[in-house]
C-alpha positions as CSV (number, residue, x, y, z in Angstrom):
1,X,-62.4,48.8,-205.6
2,X,-59.1,49.8,-207.2
3,X,-60.4,53.4,-207.2
4,X,-61.0,53.1,-203.5
5,X,-57.3,51.8,-202.9
6,X,-56.1,54.7,-204.9
7,X,-58.0,57.2,-203.0
8,X,-56.7,55.6,-199.9
9,X,-53.3,55.9,-200.8
10,X,-53.5,59.4,-201.9
11,X,-55.0,60.2,-198.6
12,X,-52.0,59.0,-197.0
13,X,-49.4,60.3,-199.4
14,X,-50.6,63.9,-199.7
15,X,-50.1,65.0,-196.4
16,X,-46.5,63.8,-196.8
17,X,-45.7,66.4,-199.4
18,X,-47.1,69.2,-197.1
19,X,-44.7,71.7,-195.5
20,X,-43.1,70.4,-192.4
21,X,-42.8,74.1,-191.1
22,X,-46.5,74.4,-191.6
23,X,-47.3,71.4,-189.6
24,X,-44.9,72.6,-186.6
25,X,-46.4,75.9,-186.8
26,X,-50.0,74.3,-186.5
27,X,-48.9,72.2,-183.5
28,X,-47.3,75.3,-181.8
29,X,-50.5,77.1,-182.2
30,X,-52.5,74.1,-180.7
31,X,-49.7,74.1,-177.8
32,X,-50.4,77.7,-177.2
33,X,-54.1,77.6,-177.2
34,X,-54.1,74.5,-174.7
35,X,-51.7,76.5,-172.4
36,X,-54.0,79.7,-172.5
37,X,-57.0,77.4,-171.7
38,X,-54.8,75.8,-168.8
39,X,-54.0,79.2,-167.5
40,X,-57.8,80.3,-167.7
41,X,-58.8,77.4,-165.9
42,X,-56.2,77.7,-163.2
43,X,-57.4,81.3,-162.7
44,X,-60.7,80.1,-161.8
45,X,-59.6,77.6,-159.3
46,X,-57.0,80.1,-157.8
47,X,-58.9,83.5,-158.0
48,X,-56.7,84.8,-155.2
49,X,-53.6,84.4,-157.5
50,X,-54.8,84.1,-161.0
51,X,-52.6,82.9,-163.6
52,X,-50.8,84.8,-166.4
53,X,-49.3,83.8,-169.7
54,X,-46.0,85.6,-169.9
55,X,-44.2,86.2,-173.2
56,X,-40.6,86.8,-174.0
57,X,-40.1,87.7,-177.6
58,X,-36.2,87.8,-177.4
59,X,-36.0,84.2,-175.7
60,X,-38.5,83.1,-178.1
61,X,-40.6,81.6,-175.1
62,X,-43.8,81.8,-172.8
63,X,-44.4,80.7,-169.3
64,X,-47.4,80.4,-167.1
65,X,-46.9,82.2,-164.0
66,X,-49.1,83.8,-161.0
67,X,-49.9,87.3,-160.7
68,X,-48.2,87.7,-157.3
69,X,-44.8,86.2,-159.1
70,X,-45.1,86.7,-162.8
71,X,-41.4,86.3,-163.3
72,X,-41.3,83.0,-162.1
73,X,-43.2,80.0,-164.2
74,X,-45.7,77.8,-162.2
75,X,-44.8,74.1,-162.0
76,X,-46.0,72.0,-164.8
77,X,-48.6,69.6,-163.3
78,X,-47.3,66.6,-165.3
79,X,-43.7,67.0,-166.1
80,X,-43.0,68.8,-162.7
81,X,-40.8,71.2,-164.5
82,X,-41.2,75.0,-164.7
83,X,-44.0,75.8,-167.0
84,X,-41.9,77.3,-169.7
85,X,-42.3,76.5,-173.6
86,X,-39.5,77.5,-175.8
87,X,-40.2,76.4,-179.3
88,X,-37.2,74.2,-180.4
89,X,-35.8,73.5,-177.3
90,X,-36.3,71.0,-174.4
91,X,-39.5,69.2,-174.9
92,X,-40.4,71.2,-177.6
93,X,-37.6,70.6,-179.8
94,X,-40.1,69.1,-182.5
95,X,-41.3,72.7,-182.8
96,X,-37.9,73.9,-184.0
97,X,-38.0,76.7,-186.6
98,X,-41.2,78.2,-184.8
99,X,-41.0,81.8,-183.3
100,X,-43.3,84.0,-181.5
101,X,-43.2,86.9,-184.0
102,X,-45.4,89.4,-182.3
103,X,-48.2,89.8,-179.6
104,X,-51.1,92.5,-178.9
105,X,-52.0,92.1,-175.1
106,X,-53.0,95.7,-174.3
107,X,-49.6,97.1,-174.0
108,X,-47.8,94.6,-171.9
109,X,-46.2,91.2,-172.3
110,X,-48.8,89.5,-170.0
111,X,-52.1,87.5,-170.9
112,X,-54.3,87.7,-167.7
113,X,-57.5,86.3,-166.7
114,X,-60.3,87.1,-164.4
115,X,-61.8,84.6,-161.9
116,X,-64.4,83.4,-164.9
117,X,-61.6,82.9,-167.4
118,X,-62.2,86.4,-169.0
119,X,-59.4,88.4,-170.3
120,X,-58.1,91.1,-168.2
121,X,-58.3,93.7,-171.1
122,X,-61.0,95.2,-173.2
123,X,-60.1,94.2,-176.7
124,X,-59.1,90.8,-178.1
125,X,-55.6,89.4,-177.3
126,X,-53.4,88.2,-180.3
127,X,-50.3,86.4,-180.5
128,X,-48.8,85.7,-184.1
129,X,-46.5,82.6,-184.3
130,X,-44.1,82.2,-187.5
131,X,-42.1,79.5,-189.2
132,X,-40.5,80.4,-192.2
133,X,-42.7,82.7,-194.4
134,X,-46.1,81.1,-192.8
135,X,-47.7,82.5,-189.7
136,X,-50.6,81.8,-187.6
137,X,-52.5,84.1,-185.2
138,X,-53.9,83.0,-182.0
139,X,-56.8,85.0,-180.7
140,X,-58.3,85.2,-177.2
141,X,-61.8,86.8,-177.4
142,X,-62.1,89.6,-174.8
143,X,-66.1,89.1,-174.5
144,X,-65.9,85.3,-174.0
145,X,-62.4,84.3,-173.3
146,X,-62.5,81.7,-176.4
147,X,-59.3,80.9,-177.9
148,X,-58.8,80.1,-181.8
149,X,-56.3,80.2,-184.2
150,X,-56.3,81.1,-188.0
C-alpha cells in the first residue's frame, strides 16, 4: 500500500519539475493543430470561399481567413473576435515565450485546403514552433490532410 501511495505522489510531483516552456510549446502546437482542422472543416462547409491559415512571422501570429479576403481574419465562432492567434498576447498570454520559428507552405505564407480538406500543395506543409531551445514541428500531410506534431 505504501508503494502505491509513493508511486501516486511521484506521478503528481514529476510533471511539476518539467520545463514550463515545453508545456507551453505543446499547448501552442495543440492550438495550431486544432485551428488547422477547423480551417479544413470550414473549407468543406464553404467550398465557394475556402479557408486559409495565414502566417505572419514578424507579428508572431497566424489567422484564419477566406480565400476571397486573406488579409482579414474570419470571426471566431465562440469568442466573436477575429480568429487571430498571437502567442503570449490576449487570449493566448498563457503561451508566452512561444514563437512561430519557420514554415514551409509551398513558397507562400498561406496554408490552403481543397473542398475535401486536402492541402492545396503537392508536398507536406510544416510549421515549426519554438520556445527557448525547444522546437516542435506541426505537419499537414499533402496526401491525407492529416495533422500531427512532433
